Biotite code that builds the C-alpha atoms (Angstrom):
import biotite.structure as struc

atoms = struc.array([
    struc.Atom([78.547, 95.515, 107.756], chain_id="A", res_id=1, res_name="ARG", atom_name="CA", element="C"),
    struc.Atom([78.043, 98.913, 106.087], chain_id="A", res_id=2, res_name="LYS", atom_name="CA", element="C"),
    struc.Atom([74.322, 98.766, 106.845], chain_id="A", res_id=3, res_name="MET", atom_name="CA", element="C"),
    struc.Atom([75.055, 98.110, 110.524], chain_id="A", res_id=4, res_name="MET", atom_name="CA", element="C"),
    struc.Atom([77.023, 101.372, 110.623], chain_id="A", res_id=5, res_name="ALA", atom_name="CA", element="C"),
    struc.Atom([73.784, 103.331, 110.314], chain_id="A", res_id=6, res_name="PHE", atom_name="CA", element="C"),
    struc.Atom([72.906, 102.356, 113.892], chain_id="A", res_id=7, res_name="SER", atom_name="CA", element="C"),
    struc.Atom([76.426, 102.822, 115.261], chain_id="A", res_id=8, res_name="ASP", atom_name="CA", element="C"),
    struc.Atom([76.767, 106.084, 117.181], chain_id="A", res_id=9, res_name="SER", atom_name="CA", element="C"),
    struc.Atom([80.456, 106.318, 116.251], chain_id="A", res_id=10, res_name="LYS", atom_name="CA", element="C"),
    struc.Atom([79.431, 106.487, 112.589], chain_id="A", res_id=11, res_name="ALA", atom_name="CA", element="C"),
    struc.Atom([77.945, 109.930, 113.267], chain_id="A", res_id=12, res_name="HIS", atom_name="CA", element="C"),
    struc.Atom([81.149, 111.707, 114.238], chain_id="A", res_id=13, res_name="GLU", atom_name="CA", element="C"),
    struc.Atom([83.103, 113.965, 111.899], chain_id="A", res_id=14, res_name="ARG", atom_name="CA", element="C"),
    struc.Atom([86.533, 112.618, 111.097], chain_id="A", res_id=15, res_name="GLU", atom_name="CA", element="C"),
    struc.Atom([89.345, 112.975, 108.604], chain_id="A", res_id=16, res_name="GLN", atom_name="CA", element="C"),
    struc.Atom([88.491, 110.587, 105.775], chain_id="A", res_id=17, res_name="ILE", atom_name="CA", element="C"),
    struc.Atom([90.958, 109.395, 103.151], chain_id="A", res_id=18, res_name="ASP", atom_name="CA", element="C"),
    struc.Atom([88.754, 109.840, 100.097], chain_id="A", res_id=19, res_name="LEU", atom_name="CA", element="C"),
    struc.Atom([90.595, 107.349, 97.867], chain_id="A", res_id=20, res_name="ALA", atom_name="CA", element="C"),
    struc.Atom([90.360, 104.662, 100.548], chain_id="A", res_id=21, res_name="ARG", atom_name="CA", element="C"),
    struc.Atom([86.680, 105.416, 101.226], chain_id="A", res_id=22, res_name="CYS", atom_name="CA", element="C"),
    struc.Atom([85.843, 105.093, 97.520], chain_id="A", res_id=23, res_name="ILE", atom_name="CA", element="C"),
    struc.Atom([87.897, 101.905, 97.269], chain_id="A", res_id=24, res_name="GLU", atom_name="CA", element="C"),
    struc.Atom([86.013, 100.379, 100.218], chain_id="A", res_id=25, res_name="GLU", atom_name="CA", element="C"),
    struc.Atom([82.664, 101.470, 98.749], chain_id="A", res_id=26, res_name="LEU", atom_name="CA", element="C"),
    struc.Atom([83.616, 99.890, 95.423], chain_id="A", res_id=27, res_name="SER", atom_name="CA", element="C"),
    struc.Atom([82.822, 96.530, 97.005], chain_id="A", res_id=28, res_name="LEU", atom_name="CA", element="C"),
    struc.Atom([79.283, 97.743, 97.741], chain_id="A", res_id=29, res_name="VAL", atom_name="CA", element="C"),
    struc.Atom([78.994, 99.275, 94.263], chain_id="A", res_id=30, res_name="PHE", atom_name="CA", element="C"),
    struc.Atom([79.889, 95.942, 92.695], chain_id="A", res_id=31, res_name="ARG", atom_name="CA", element="C"),
    struc.Atom([77.150, 94.213, 94.705], chain_id="A", res_id=32, res_name="GLN", atom_name="CA", element="C"),
    struc.Atom([74.463, 96.751, 93.777], chain_id="A", res_id=33, res_name="THR", atom_name="CA", element="C"),
    struc.Atom([75.410, 97.601, 90.195], chain_id="A", res_id=34, res_name="VAL", atom_name="CA", element="C"),
    struc.Atom([74.876, 94.915, 87.515], chain_id="A", res_id=35, res_name="PRO", atom_name="CA", element="C"),
    struc.Atom([78.008, 93.425, 85.954], chain_id="A", res_id=36, res_name="SER", atom_name="CA", element="C"),
    struc.Atom([76.967, 94.837, 82.559], chain_id="A", res_id=37, res_name="ARG", atom_name="CA", element="C"),
    struc.Atom([77.964, 98.260, 83.944], chain_id="A", res_id=38, res_name="ILE", atom_name="CA", element="C"),
    struc.Atom([81.672, 98.945, 84.418], chain_id="A", res_id=39, res_name="VAL", atom_name="CA", element="C"),
    struc.Atom([82.632, 101.106, 87.398], chain_id="A", res_id=40, res_name="ILE", atom_name="CA", element="C"),
    struc.Atom([85.887, 103.001, 87.011], chain_id="A", res_id=41, res_name="GLU", atom_name="CA", element="C"),
    struc.Atom([87.669, 104.966, 89.704], chain_id="A", res_id=42, res_name="VAL", atom_name="CA", element="C"),
    struc.Atom([89.945, 107.265, 87.741], chain_id="A", res_id=43, res_name="ILE", atom_name="CA", element="C"),
    struc.Atom([93.328, 108.264, 89.169], chain_id="A", res_id=44, res_name="ASP", atom_name="CA", element="C"),
    struc.Atom([92.475, 108.335, 92.873], chain_id="A", res_id=45, res_name="PRO", atom_name="CA", element="C"),
    struc.Atom([94.430, 111.052, 94.677], chain_id="A", res_id=46, res_name="ILE", atom_name="CA", element="C"),
    struc.Atom([96.516, 109.555, 97.492], chain_id="A", res_id=47, res_name="PRO", atom_name="CA", element="C"),
    struc.Atom([96.304, 111.265, 100.864], chain_id="A", res_id=48, res_name="ASP", atom_name="CA", element="C"),
    struc.Atom([93.310, 113.412, 99.886], chain_id="A", res_id=49, res_name="CYS", atom_name="CA", element="C"),
    struc.Atom([91.400, 113.847, 103.144], chain_id="A", res_id=50, res_name="HIS", atom_name="CA", element="C"),
    struc.Atom([88.116, 115.562, 103.895], chain_id="A", res_id=51, res_name="ILE", atom_name="CA", element="C"),
    struc.Atom([86.394, 116.201, 107.197], chain_id="A", res_id=52, res_name="THR", atom_name="CA", element="C"),
    struc.Atom([82.973, 114.566, 107.200], chain_id="A", res_id=53, res_name="ALA", atom_name="CA", element="C"),
    struc.Atom([80.781, 112.001, 108.845], chain_id="A", res_id=54, res_name="GLU", atom_name="CA", element="C"),
    struc.Atom([81.751, 108.786, 107.083], chain_id="A", res_id=55, res_name="ARG", atom_name="CA", element="C"),
    struc.Atom([78.195, 107.479, 106.875], chain_id="A", res_id=56, res_name="ILE", atom_name="CA", element="C"),
    struc.Atom([77.028, 110.710, 105.205], chain_id="A", res_id=57, res_name="GLU", atom_name="CA", element="C"),
    struc.Atom([79.844, 110.627, 102.655], chain_id="A", res_id=58, res_name="LEU", atom_name="CA", element="C"),
    struc.Atom([79.064, 106.991, 101.894], chain_id="A", res_id=59, res_name="GLU", atom_name="CA", element="C"),
    struc.Atom([75.362, 107.789, 101.542], chain_id="A", res_id=60, res_name="GLN", atom_name="CA", element="C"),
    struc.Atom([76.149, 110.587, 99.067], chain_id="A", res_id=61, res_name="ILE", atom_name="CA", element="C"),
    struc.Atom([78.415, 108.408, 96.945], chain_id="A", res_id=62, res_name="LEU", atom_name="CA", element="C"),
    struc.Atom([76.074, 105.408, 96.993], chain_id="A", res_id=63, res_name="LEU", atom_name="CA", element="C"),
    struc.Atom([73.127, 107.536, 95.943], chain_id="A", res_id=64, res_name="ASN", atom_name="CA", element="C"),
    struc.Atom([75.002, 109.173, 93.069], chain_id="A", res_id=65, res_name="LEU", atom_name="CA", element="C"),
    struc.Atom([76.329, 105.833, 91.822], chain_id="A", res_id=66, res_name="VAL", atom_name="CA", element="C"),
    struc.Atom([72.844, 104.288, 92.056], chain_id="A", res_id=67, res_name="HIS", atom_name="CA", element="C"),
    struc.Atom([71.368, 107.222, 90.128], chain_id="A", res_id=68, res_name="ASN", atom_name="CA", element="C"),
    struc.Atom([74.013, 106.667, 87.464], chain_id="A", res_id=69, res_name="ALA", atom_name="CA", element="C"),
    struc.Atom([73.195, 102.936, 87.454], chain_id="A", res_id=70, res_name="ARG", atom_name="CA", element="C"),
    struc.Atom([69.500, 103.661, 86.998], chain_id="A", res_id=71, res_name="ASP", atom_name="CA", element="C"),
    struc.Atom([70.214, 105.931, 84.016], chain_id="A", res_id=72, res_name="ALA", atom_name="CA", element="C"),
    struc.Atom([71.985, 103.149, 82.099], chain_id="A", res_id=73, res_name="ILE", atom_name="CA", element="C"),
    struc.Atom([70.043, 100.688, 80.005], chain_id="A", res_id=74, res_name="GLU", atom_name="CA", element="C"),
    struc.Atom([72.070, 97.732, 78.805], chain_id="A", res_id=75, res_name="GLY", atom_name="CA", element="C"),
    struc.Atom([75.848, 97.946, 78.997], chain_id="A", res_id=76, res_name="GLU", atom_name="CA", element="C"),
    struc.Atom([77.412, 101.096, 80.323], chain_id="A", res_id=77, res_name="GLY", atom_name="CA", element="C"),
    struc.Atom([80.057, 102.849, 82.343], chain_id="A", res_id=78, res_name="ARG", atom_name="CA", element="C"),
    struc.Atom([80.142, 104.824, 85.584], chain_id="A", res_id=79, res_name="ILE", atom_name="CA", element="C"),
    struc.Atom([83.230, 106.879, 86.327], chain_id="A", res_id=80, res_name="GLN", atom_name="CA", element="C"),
    struc.Atom([84.245, 108.311, 89.688], chain_id="A", res_id=81, res_name="ILE", atom_name="CA", element="C"),
    struc.Atom([87.009, 110.899, 89.691], chain_id="A", res_id=82, res_name="ARG", atom_name="CA", element="C"),
    struc.Atom([88.342, 113.122, 92.453], chain_id="A", res_id=83, res_name="VAL", atom_name="CA", element="C"),
    struc.Atom([90.278, 116.288, 91.798], chain_id="A", res_id=84, res_name="GLU", atom_name="CA", element="C"),
    struc.Atom([91.610, 119.211, 93.758], chain_id="A", res_id=85, res_name="LEU", atom_name="CA", element="C"),
    struc.Atom([90.684, 122.669, 92.500], chain_id="A", res_id=86, res_name="GLN", atom_name="CA", element="C"),
    struc.Atom([92.342, 125.771, 93.938], chain_id="A", res_id=87, res_name="PRO", atom_name="CA", element="C"),
    struc.Atom([89.917, 128.190, 95.555], chain_id="A", res_id=88, res_name="VAL", atom_name="CA", element="C"),
    struc.Atom([91.630, 131.106, 97.229], chain_id="A", res_id=89, res_name="GLY", atom_name="CA", element="C"),
    struc.Atom([94.563, 129.886, 99.267], chain_id="A", res_id=90, res_name="ASP", atom_name="CA", element="C"),
    struc.Atom([93.439, 126.280, 99.683], chain_id="A", res_id=91, res_name="ARG", atom_name="CA", element="C"),
    struc.Atom([92.339, 123.452, 97.454], chain_id="A", res_id=92, res_name="PRO", atom_name="CA", element="C"),
    struc.Atom([88.753, 122.236, 97.321], chain_id="A", res_id=93, res_name="HIS", atom_name="CA", element="C"),
    struc.Atom([87.880, 118.622, 96.651], chain_id="A", res_id=94, res_name="VAL", atom_name="CA", element="C"),
    struc.Atom([85.618, 117.947, 93.665], chain_id="A", res_id=95, res_name="VAL", atom_name="CA", element="C"),
    struc.Atom([84.092, 114.516, 93.188], chain_id="A", res_id=96, res_name="ILE", atom_name="CA", element="C"),
    struc.Atom([82.825, 113.744, 89.689], chain_id="A", res_id=97, res_name="HIS", atom_name="CA", element="C"),
    struc.Atom([80.355, 110.901, 89.156], chain_id="A", res_id=98, res_name="VAL", atom_name="CA", element="C"),
    struc.Atom([79.576, 110.421, 85.481], chain_id="A", res_id=99, res_name="SER", atom_name="CA", element="C"),
    struc.Atom([77.788, 107.839, 83.380], chain_id="A", res_id=100, res_name="ASP", atom_name="CA", element="C"),
    struc.Atom([76.942, 107.160, 79.771], chain_id="A", res_id=101, res_name="ASN", atom_name="CA", element="C"),
    struc.Atom([73.251, 106.693, 80.493], chain_id="A", res_id=102, res_name="GLY", atom_name="CA", element="C"),
    struc.Atom([70.263, 108.299, 78.839], chain_id="A", res_id=103, res_name="CYS", atom_name="CA", element="C"),
    struc.Atom([70.715, 111.786, 80.306], chain_id="A", res_id=104, res_name="GLY", atom_name="CA", element="C"),
    struc.Atom([68.026, 114.187, 81.501], chain_id="A", res_id=105, res_name="MET", atom_name="CA", element="C"),
    struc.Atom([66.020, 116.861, 79.768], chain_id="A", res_id=106, res_name="SER", atom_name="CA", element="C"),
    struc.Atom([66.265, 120.418, 81.066], chain_id="A", res_id=107, res_name="SER", atom_name="CA", element="C"),
    struc.Atom([62.683, 120.104, 82.393], chain_id="A", res_id=108, res_name="ALA", atom_name="CA", element="C"),
    struc.Atom([63.687, 117.135, 84.560], chain_id="A", res_id=109, res_name="ILE", atom_name="CA", element="C"),
    struc.Atom([66.900, 118.850, 85.691], chain_id="A", res_id=110, res_name="GLN", atom_name="CA", element="C"),
    struc.Atom([64.841, 121.750, 87.048], chain_id="A", res_id=111, res_name="GLU", atom_name="CA", element="C"),
    struc.Atom([62.995, 119.350, 89.382], chain_id="A", res_id=112, res_name="GLN", atom_name="CA", element="C"),
    struc.Atom([65.638, 116.846, 90.535], chain_id="A", res_id=113, res_name="ILE", atom_name="CA", element="C"),
    struc.Atom([66.154, 118.409, 93.976], chain_id="A", res_id=114, res_name="TYR", atom_name="CA", element="C"),
    struc.Atom([62.448, 118.763, 94.738], chain_id="A", res_id=115, res_name="GLU", atom_name="CA", element="C"),
    struc.Atom([61.276, 116.395, 97.485], chain_id="A", res_id=116, res_name="PRO", atom_name="CA", element="C"),
    struc.Atom([59.285, 113.442, 96.124], chain_id="A", res_id=117, res_name="PHE", atom_name="CA", element="C"),
    struc.Atom([60.129, 114.159, 92.484], chain_id="A", res_id=118, res_name="PHE", atom_name="CA", element="C"),
    struc.Atom([61.061, 110.907, 90.781], chain_id="A", res_id=119, res_name="THR", atom_name="CA", element="C"),
    struc.Atom([61.299, 109.498, 87.304], chain_id="A", res_id=120, res_name="THR", atom_name="CA", element="C"),
    struc.Atom([61.158, 105.984, 88.802], chain_id="A", res_id=121, res_name="HIS", atom_name="CA", element="C"),
    struc.Atom([57.742, 105.848, 90.474], chain_id="A", res_id=122, res_name="ALA", atom_name="CA", element="C"),
    struc.Atom([56.901, 102.507, 88.815], chain_id="A", res_id=123, res_name="GLN", atom_name="CA", element="C"),
    struc.Atom([60.131, 101.003, 90.135], chain_id="A", res_id=124, res_name="GLU", atom_name="CA", element="C"),
    struc.Atom([59.434, 102.196, 93.691], chain_id="A", res_id=125, res_name="GLY", atom_name="CA", element="C"),
    struc.Atom([61.407, 105.447, 93.611], chain_id="A", res_id=126, res_name="GLY", atom_name="CA", element="C"),
    struc.Atom([60.453, 107.881, 96.363], chain_id="A", res_id=127, res_name="HIS", atom_name="CA", element="C"),
    struc.Atom([62.102, 111.033, 95.061], chain_id="A", res_id=128, res_name="GLY", atom_name="CA", element="C"),
    struc.Atom([64.158, 111.643, 98.178], chain_id="A", res_id=129, res_name="LEU", atom_name="CA", element="C"),
    struc.Atom([67.611, 110.626, 96.942], chain_id="A", res_id=130, res_name="GLY", atom_name="CA", element="C"),
    struc.Atom([68.965, 113.829, 95.431], chain_id="A", res_id=131, res_name="LEU", atom_name="CA", element="C"),
    struc.Atom([67.053, 115.936, 97.945], chain_id="A", res_id=132, res_name="THR", atom_name="CA", element="C"),
    struc.Atom([68.900, 114.104, 100.712], chain_id="A", res_id=133, res_name="GLY", atom_name="CA", element="C"),
    struc.Atom([72.217, 114.223, 98.876], chain_id="A", res_id=134, res_name="VAL", atom_name="CA", element="C"),
    struc.Atom([71.883, 117.978, 98.419], chain_id="A", res_id=135, res_name="GLN", atom_name="CA", element="C"),
    struc.Atom([71.140, 118.439, 102.139], chain_id="A", res_id=136, res_name="ALA", atom_name="CA", element="C"),
    struc.Atom([74.121, 116.282, 103.172], chain_id="A", res_id=137, res_name="LEU", atom_name="CA", element="C"),
    struc.Atom([76.460, 118.144, 100.844], chain_id="A", res_id=138, res_name="ILE", atom_name="CA", element="C"),
    struc.Atom([75.285, 121.475, 102.254], chain_id="A", res_id=139, res_name="LYS", atom_name="CA", element="C"),
    struc.Atom([76.062, 120.163, 105.761], chain_id="A", res_id=140, res_name="ARG", atom_name="CA", element="C"),
    struc.Atom([79.600, 119.561, 104.515], chain_id="A", res_id=141, res_name="LEU", atom_name="CA", element="C"),
    struc.Atom([79.676, 123.175, 103.248], chain_id="A", res_id=142, res_name="LYS", atom_name="CA", element="C"),
    struc.Atom([79.787, 121.914, 99.694], chain_id="A", res_id=143, res_name="GLY", atom_name="CA", element="C"),
    struc.Atom([77.689, 122.243, 96.577], chain_id="A", res_id=144, res_name="THR", atom_name="CA", element="C"),
    struc.Atom([76.309, 119.848, 93.991], chain_id="A", res_id=145, res_name="ILE", atom_name="CA", element="C"),
    struc.Atom([76.140, 120.599, 90.302], chain_id="A", res_id=146, res_name="HIS", atom_name="CA", element="C"),
    struc.Atom([74.591, 118.366, 87.663], chain_id="A", res_id=147, res_name="VAL", atom_name="CA", element="C"),
    struc.Atom([75.470, 118.601, 84.000], chain_id="A", res_id=148, res_name="GLU", atom_name="CA", element="C"),
    struc.Atom([73.298, 116.509, 81.755], chain_id="A", res_id=149, res_name="SER", atom_name="CA", element="C"),
    struc.Atom([72.615, 116.249, 78.097], chain_id="A", res_id=150, res_name="TRP", atom_name="CA", element="C"),
    struc.Atom([70.451, 113.628, 76.550], chain_id="A", res_id=151, res_name="ILE", atom_name="CA", element="C"),
    struc.Atom([72.868, 110.671, 76.388], chain_id="A", res_id=152, res_name="GLU", atom_name="CA", element="C"),
    struc.Atom([75.470, 112.183, 78.803], chain_id="A", res_id=153, res_name="LYS", atom_name="CA", element="C"),
    struc.Atom([75.403, 112.958, 82.547], chain_id="A", res_id=154, res_name="VAL", atom_name="CA", element="C"),
    struc.Atom([77.964, 114.214, 85.082], chain_id="A", res_id=155, res_name="ARG", atom_name="CA", element="C"),
    struc.Atom([77.340, 114.988, 88.739], chain_id="A", res_id=156, res_name="GLN", atom_name="CA", element="C"),
    struc.Atom([79.899, 117.137, 90.547], chain_id="A", res_id=157, res_name="ASN", atom_name="CA", element="C"),
    struc.Atom([80.127, 117.581, 94.292], chain_id="A", res_id=158, res_name="LEU", atom_name="CA", element="C"),
])
């Protein structure tokens, strides 16, 4: 059903999205695309936290970040999704954290992750468009993306 939304013209309208509910609904997709050896945790979802976005774009961002986290984990692991509100000026900004306990990235790789066609998964069929697309979608939402990574630890903040 989620895949059918890509062709639905209503899916391309900005709307008020309950972030906790959106993540909860996507959790079903995460569980189908992330191996059971990887635990997915949604930490303390904030009730009634709404953002204005195109639902399909928000879902695409979250799916891509979770799949990147999945791909960084060999064997058993954990992906955490956490939403928080941070005050900026007179209004709160929503920050979405996606973190994993995968292998991490070197600083050399981090410098290239937003470049079109850069991939560390060429043998597995990676095209290197995921984070480039995520960055573009986040900019459309007037947001930013920040990646913190150490070998053995990664966190992606939106």
